[in-house]
C-alpha positions as CSV (number, residue, x, y, z in Angstrom):
1,M,3.1,40.3,-39.2
2,P,0.8,42.7,-36.6
3,D,2.4,42.7,-33.3
4,T,0.7,40.3,-30.6
5,E,-1.2,43.1,-28.6
6,V,-2.5,43.8,-31.9
7,Q,-3.7,40.3,-32.5
8,R,-4.9,39.9,-28.3
9,R,-6.6,43.5,-28.7
10,P,-10.6,42.8,-27.9
11,R,-12.8,43.8,-30.6
12,N,-14.8,45.7,-28.3
13,R,-12.8,47.5,-25.9
14,K,-14.3,50.9,-26.8
15,Q,-17.0,49.2,-24.9
16,L,-15.2,48.0,-22.5
17,I,-13.4,51.4,-22.2
18,V,-16.6,52.7,-22.1
19,T,-18.3,50.7,-18.7
20,A,-14.7,51.0,-16.7
21,A,-14.8,54.8,-17.3
22,A,-19.1,54.7,-16.1
23,K,-18.0,52.8,-12.9
24,Q,-14.8,54.7,-11.9
25,F,-17.5,57.9,-12.3
26,E,-19.9,56.1,-10.2
27,R,-17.7,54.5,-7.0
28,R,-15.1,57.5,-7.3
29,G,-17.2,60.6,-8.8
30,Y,-16.4,63.1,-12.0
31,H,-12.8,64.3,-10.4
32,D,-11.6,61.7,-8.5
33,A,-11.7,59.3,-11.6
34,S,-8.6,58.7,-13.0
35,I,-7.7,57.9,-16.9
36,A,-4.6,55.6,-15.3
37,D,-7.5,53.7,-13.3
38,I,-10.1,53.2,-15.9
39,A,-7.7,51.7,-18.1
40,G,-6.3,49.8,-15.7
41,D,-9.5,48.1,-14.7
42,V,-9.8,47.2,-18.5
43,G,-5.7,45.6,-18.2
44,I,-4.7,48.5,-20.8
45,T,-2.0,51.4,-19.9
46,G,-3.0,55.4,-19.8
47,P,-2.0,56.0,-23.4
48,A,-3.0,52.8,-25.1
49,L,-6.6,54.0,-23.7
50,Y,-5.8,57.9,-25.3
51,R,-6.1,56.1,-28.5
52,H,-9.9,55.6,-28.6
53,F,-10.8,58.8,-26.3
54,R,-9.0,62.1,-26.1
55,G,-9.5,62.2,-22.5
56,K,-12.3,62.0,-19.5
57,H,-14.3,64.2,-20.8
58,E,-15.0,62.8,-23.3
59,L,-14.9,59.7,-22.0
60,L,-17.9,60.7,-19.7
61,V,-19.6,62.1,-22.4
62,A,-19.7,59.0,-24.1
63,A,-20.4,57.1,-21.0
64,I,-24.2,59.3,-20.4
65,E,-24.4,58.9,-24.6
66,R,-24.3,54.7,-23.3
67,E,-26.2,55.1,-20.6
68,I,-29.1,57.3,-23.3
69,E,-29.0,54.5,-25.2
70,Q,-29.6,51.9,-23.2
71,L,-32.9,53.8,-21.6
72,E,-34.0,54.1,-25.0
73,T,-33.6,50.4,-25.2
74,S,-35.4,49.3,-21.7
75,Y,-38.7,52.0,-22.5
76,R,-38.5,50.9,-26.6
77,D,-42.2,49.5,-27.5
78,P,-44.5,51.4,-25.6
79,G,-47.8,49.6,-27.1
80,R,-47.2,47.2,-24.3
81,G,-49.4,47.8,-21.2
82,V,-47.4,50.4,-18.2
83,A,-46.7,46.6,-15.7
84,E,-45.0,45.2,-18.6
85,L,-43.1,47.8,-20.4
86,L,-41.4,48.1,-16.6
87,A,-41.1,44.2,-15.6
88,D,-39.1,44.0,-19.5
89,A,-37.6,47.4,-18.5
90,A,-36.0,46.6,-14.4
91,R,-34.6,43.0,-15.8
92,T,-32.5,45.2,-18.2
93,N,-31.2,47.8,-15.6
94,L,-30.6,45.2,-13.3
95,R,-27.6,43.2,-15.9
96,P,-24.2,43.5,-14.9
97,N,-21.8,46.2,-16.2
98,R,-24.5,49.2,-15.2
99,A,-23.8,52.4,-13.3
100,D,-26.3,54.1,-12.0
101,A,-27.6,58.1,-13.0
102,L,-24.6,58.8,-14.6
103,W,-26.8,62.1,-16.4
104,E,-28.0,63.2,-13.0
105,R,-24.8,62.6,-11.4
106,N,-22.4,64.2,-13.5
107,Q,-24.6,66.4,-16.3
108,M,-22.5,69.4,-14.0
109,F,-19.1,69.3,-15.5
110,L,-20.7,68.8,-19.2
111,E,-20.3,72.1,-21.4
112,P,-23.9,74.0,-21.8
113,P,-24.4,73.6,-25.2
114,Q,-23.6,70.0,-24.8
115,R,-25.2,69.3,-21.1
116,D,-28.2,70.6,-23.6
117,A,-28.0,68.4,-26.5
118,L,-27.3,65.3,-23.8
119,G,-31.1,66.7,-22.2
120,R,-32.7,66.4,-24.7
121,R,-31.8,63.3,-25.7
122,Y,-32.4,62.1,-22.3
123,D,-36.2,63.5,-22.0
124,A,-36.8,61.5,-25.5
125,A,-35.4,58.3,-24.1
126,L,-38.5,59.2,-21.3
127,Q,-40.9,59.7,-23.8
128,P,-41.9,56.1,-24.3
129,L,-42.4,55.4,-20.8
130,R,-44.4,58.1,-20.3
131,Q,-46.9,57.8,-23.5
132,A,-47.5,54.6,-21.2
133,I,-48.5,56.2,-18.2
134,A,-50.8,59.0,-19.9
135,D,-52.4,55.4,-21.2
136,A,-52.8,53.9,-18.5
137,R,-53.5,57.3,-16.5
138,P,-55.6,59.8,-18.5
139,E,-57.1,61.5,-16.1
140,L,-53.8,62.7,-14.9
141,S,-52.5,66.5,-15.4
142,D,-49.5,66.5,-17.9
143,R,-47.6,68.1,-14.5
144,D,-49.1,65.0,-12.7
145,Q,-47.6,62.5,-15.6
146,T,-44.0,64.5,-15.6
147,I,-43.5,64.0,-12.2
148,I,-45.1,60.2,-12.6
149,T,-42.5,59.5,-15.1
150,W,-39.7,60.8,-13.2
151,A,-40.3,58.7,-10.2
152,T,-41.2,55.7,-11.8
153,H,-37.5,55.6,-14.0
154,G,-35.7,56.8,-10.6
155,V,-36.8,53.2,-9.4
156,I,-36.2,51.6,-12.4
157,S,-32.6,53.1,-12.7
158,S,-31.6,52.3,-9.2
159,G,-29.8,49.6,-10.0
160,R,-27.0,49.7,-6.6
161,A,-29.9,50.2,-3.9
162,F,-31.9,46.3,-4.8
163,E,-27.7,44.7,-5.7
164,W,-27.2,46.2,-2.7
165,P,-28.4,43.4,-0.1
166,K,-27.6,40.6,-2.5
167,L,-31.3,39.9,-3.4
168,D,-31.4,37.0,-6.1
169,R,-31.1,39.1,-9.8
170,D,-34.6,37.9,-10.7
171,R,-36.2,39.3,-7.2
172,A,-35.0,41.9,-7.6
173,A,-36.0,42.6,-10.9
174,A,-39.4,41.5,-10.0
175,L,-39.9,43.9,-6.9
176,M,-38.5,46.8,-8.8
177,A,-41.0,46.6,-11.1
178,E,-43.4,46.4,-9.0
179,A,-42.3,49.0,-6.9
180,A,-42.4,51.1,-10.0
181,T,-45.9,50.1,-10.9
182,A,-47.1,50.7,-7.6
183,V,-45.5,54.7,-8.3
184,T,-47.3,54.7,-11.8
185,A,-50.8,53.8,-9.7
186,V,-50.8,56.9,-7.5
187,R,-53.5,58.5,-6.5
188,G,-53.5,62.5,-7.7
189,P,-53.3,65.3,-8.4
190,L,-49.7,65.8,-7.2
191,V,-49.4,69.4,-8.4
192,P,-53.3,70.5,-8.0
193,D,-54.1,73.1,-10.8
194,D,-54.1,76.7,-8.6
195,V,-50.2,75.6,-7.7
196,R,-48.2,78.1,-9.8
197,W,-45.5,75.9,-11.6
198,T,-42.4,77.5,-10.7
199,A,-39.7,75.5,-10.6
200,A,-36.9,75.7,-7.2
201,T,-34.5,78.7,-7.7
202,G,-32.6,78.7,-4.5
203,R,-32.6,79.9,-1.9
204,G,-33.0,83.8,-0.6
205,H,-29.8,86.2,0.0
206,L,-29.3,86.1,3.6
207,L,-26.7,84.8,5.2
208,P,-26.2,83.4,8.8
209,A,-25.0,85.5,10.7
210,S,-22.7,82.7,12.1
211,R,-19.5,83.3,9.8
212,R,-19.0,79.4,10.2
213,E,-23.0,78.5,9.9
214,A,-23.1,81.3,6.5
215,A,-19.8,79.2,5.1
216,L,-22.0,75.8,5.5
217,V,-24.5,77.6,3.8
218,S,-22.2,78.9,1.3
219,A,-20.5,75.4,0.2
220,V,-24.2,73.8,-0.1
221,E,-24.7,75.6,-2.5
222,L,-21.8,75.5,-4.6
223,F,-20.9,72.0,-3.7
224,A,-24.2,71.5,-5.7
225,A,-23.9,73.7,-8.9
226,R,-20.5,72.6,-9.5
227,G,-19.1,69.2,-7.2
228,F,-17.1,69.4,-4.6
229,Q,-13.6,68.9,-6.6
230,A,-14.2,72.5,-8.3
231,V,-14.7,74.3,-5.8
232,G,-12.0,76.2,-3.7
233,M,-11.6,77.9,0.1
234,D,-12.1,81.4,-1.7
235,D,-14.5,80.4,-3.3
236,I,-16.8,79.5,-0.3
237,G,-15.3,82.6,1.3
238,A,-16.4,85.3,-1.4
239,A,-19.5,83.0,-1.6
240,A,-19.9,84.5,2.3
241,G,-18.1,87.1,2.4
242,I,-15.3,85.6,4.7
243,S,-11.9,86.5,4.1
244,G,-9.0,83.2,3.4
245,P,-7.0,83.7,6.9
246,T,-11.0,83.6,8.8
247,L,-12.1,80.8,7.0
248,Y,-9.8,78.8,8.0
249,H,-10.1,79.7,11.5
250,H,-12.9,78.0,11.3
251,F,-11.9,74.8,8.8
252,P,-8.7,73.6,8.1
253,G,-9.6,72.5,4.4
254,K,-12.5,72.4,2.8
255,T,-13.1,68.9,3.3
256,A,-13.9,69.4,7.1
257,I,-16.6,71.7,5.7
258,L,-17.9,68.3,3.5
259,V,-17.6,66.1,6.4
260,A,-19.7,69.4,8.4
261,I,-22.3,68.6,6.3
262,I,-23.0,65.6,5.8
263,M,-23.0,64.8,10.0
264,R,-25.0,68.0,10.1
265,C,-27.7,66.3,7.6
266,L,-27.4,63.0,9.7
267,E,-27.8,65.0,12.6
268,A,-31.3,66.5,11.6
269,L,-32.7,63.2,10.1
270,Y,-31.6,61.3,13.5
271,F,-34.0,64.5,15.4
272,D,-36.7,63.8,12.9
273,L,-36.8,60.5,13.1
274,A,-36.8,59.7,16.9
275,A,-39.5,62.4,17.2
276,A,-41.6,60.2,14.7
277,L,-40.5,56.8,17.3
278,G,-41.6,58.6,20.0
279,S,-44.8,59.9,19.1
280,T,-46.9,56.6,18.4
281,D,-46.7,52.9,19.1
282,E,-47.7,52.3,15.3
283,P,-45.5,51.7,12.7
284,G,-47.1,52.0,10.0
285,E,-47.5,55.3,11.6
286,A,-43.7,56.2,12.3
287,L,-42.3,55.0,8.8
288,E,-45.4,57.0,7.5
289,L,-44.2,60.2,9.8
290,T,-40.5,59.7,8.9
291,L,-41.5,59.6,5.2
292,A,-42.8,63.0,5.5
293,S,-39.7,64.1,7.6
294,F,-37.2,63.0,4.9
295,A,-39.8,64.6,2.6
296,R,-39.6,67.8,4.1
297,I,-35.6,67.3,4.9
298,N,-35.7,67.1,1.2
299,V,-37.4,69.9,0.4
300,A,-35.6,72.6,2.7
301,H,-32.3,71.1,2.5
302,G,-31.8,68.3,-0.7
303,D,-29.0,70.0,-1.4
304,A,-27.4,69.0,1.8
305,L,-28.8,65.8,1.4
306,G,-27.5,65.2,-2.6
307,A,-24.1,65.8,-0.7
308,L,-24.2,62.9,1.3
309,A,-25.8,61.0,-1.2
310,T,-23.1,61.8,-3.9
311,E,-19.7,63.2,-2.3
312,V,-19.0,61.5,0.9
313,V,-16.8,59.3,-2.3
314,N,-14.4,62.6,-1.2
315,V,-14.0,62.5,2.5
316,P,-11.2,60.5,3.9
317,E,-11.6,56.4,4.6
318,E,-11.0,57.1,8.1
319,E,-14.3,59.4,8.6
320,R,-15.6,58.2,5.5
321,A,-16.5,54.9,7.5
322,P,-18.2,55.8,10.4
323,I,-19.8,58.3,8.6
324,R,-20.8,55.2,6.6
325,R,-21.6,53.1,9.5
326,I,-24.9,56.4,10.4
327,Q,-25.7,56.5,7.0
328,Q,-26.8,52.5,6.8
329,D,-27.8,52.6,10.5
330,Y,-30.8,55.4,9.4
331,V,-31.5,52.7,6.6
332,N,-31.5,50.5,9.2
333,E,-34.3,52.1,11.3
334,W,-36.6,52.0,8.2
335,V,-35.9,48.7,7.2
336,A,-36.9,48.2,11.2
337,L,-40.6,49.2,9.9
338,L,-40.9,48.4,7.2
339,A,-40.4,44.4,8.3
340,Q,-42.8,45.3,10.5
341,V,-45.7,46.7,8.9
342,R,-45.6,44.6,5.7
343,G,-44.3,40.6,6.9
344,D,-44.6,39.2,3.6
345,R,-40.9,41.7,2.9
346,S,-37.9,39.9,3.9
347,A,-35.2,42.3,4.9
348,A,-32.6,42.6,2.0
349,E,-36.8,43.4,0.6
350,A,-37.5,46.0,2.4
351,E,-33.3,47.4,2.7
352,A,-33.8,47.4,-0.9
353,L,-37.0,49.2,-1.0
354,V,-35.5,51.7,1.4
355,R,-32.3,53.0,-0.7
356,T,-34.5,53.2,-3.4
357,T,-37.2,55.5,-1.5
358,Q,-34.4,57.7,0.1
359,S,-32.7,57.9,-3.5
360,V,-35.6,58.8,-6.0
361,M,-37.0,61.2,-3.7
362,N,-33.8,62.9,-3.2
363,M,-33.4,63.2,-7.4
364,L,-37.3,63.9,-7.2
365,R,-37.1,67.4,-5.7
366,K,-35.3,68.7,-9.3
367,H,-38.5,67.8,-10.6
368,L,-41.2,69.3,-8.2
369,P,-42.3,72.7,-8.1
370,A,-40.8,75.2,-5.4
371,D,-44.6,75.3,-4.1
372,P,-43.1,73.0,-0.5
373,T,-46.6,72.1,0.8
374,T,-47.2,71.5,-2.4
375,S,-43.2,69.1,-3.0
376,E,-43.7,67.7,0.6
377,Q,-46.9,66.5,0.1
378,A,-45.8,65.1,-4.2
379,L,-43.0,63.3,-1.9
380,L,-44.6,61.6,0.9
381,A,-47.6,59.9,-1.8
382,L,-44.3,58.6,-4.1
383,G,-42.5,57.8,-1.0
384,R,-45.7,55.8,0.4
385,A,-46.2,54.1,-3.1
386,M,-42.1,53.2,-3.6
387,V,-41.8,51.3,0.0
388,G,-45.5,49.4,-0.5
389,L,-47.1,51.7,2.7
390,D,-50.0,52.0,-0.5
391,Q,-50.2,47.9,-0.2
392,A,-49.9,47.2,3.4
């Protein structure tokens, strides 16, 4: 006779494990998510989990594969109009137990052949959306259609931003679809024909003369390429040309380096925000200037902003809490401006749009050409559409 545990085992346990893993990866990052915590979320032991998956890497692959399958469901049937397609996709993507941007944030942890194969599947899953946009906007160049596809998908996959302000799910889905549809209507060209499409390849080879600053610059690049947990102090020192003892003279450890990077980002954002607020009496103009500065900082220092968005989970709670408060205060500044420009938006709706816009603008920089002026202008145009300035 089967034992009691086998009798109670749910038939969808493997799916439950993948869901729990995706949530842990989103909440804590790949390296900090543990098999024990994932198993605990499902109500099983670690050894029981290993009956289904050989380890955390296999779980990550399974979670990304499920994300791709959900994309295929979201964007199926390209024969519909783009607005209808996006309305259905928004409702699908706001269902419970979804994790945002697993592929974007965790592909660095995959082996190159696996990353390439999943990347092709991900691109194929977006193809129906791209086709719907191409059908609706045949005048756009292939390059603009690709950028708008990624921006539109970025909005649709920003479920956490719409859940954060605790919006009613139906209203959140409608608002998400509205913002995504606005992106598809952005006026081109985003990338003029005379701009060569050269992907950004990172910074040049010069480092600051200050050893402390050289360490910060090098750490930003390493964290972006490998993830915080995979980088050691020796790696940072080697990249910056600094010996171990000298590096420890400036920072007690790599967490202190991460905190310094994050605080530098927040200071830059606030300096530009103050300049925008102090240069005009019109909330709409101030919001546009703030969007422009955010685009400029993303293009120039996108990897550092990425650390603020994705690596802050690696900061100890006693230091993370004040960082989160400063982040929230910055979001609130955008919300206050948007509320004055769009009086038809509630505070919760404005916050959802602001969070989505900031997240998508940071993600999009990877899909734009290296030319900074072109990229900044494209991000500004797309940001205007997402927050609703084009409809103001």
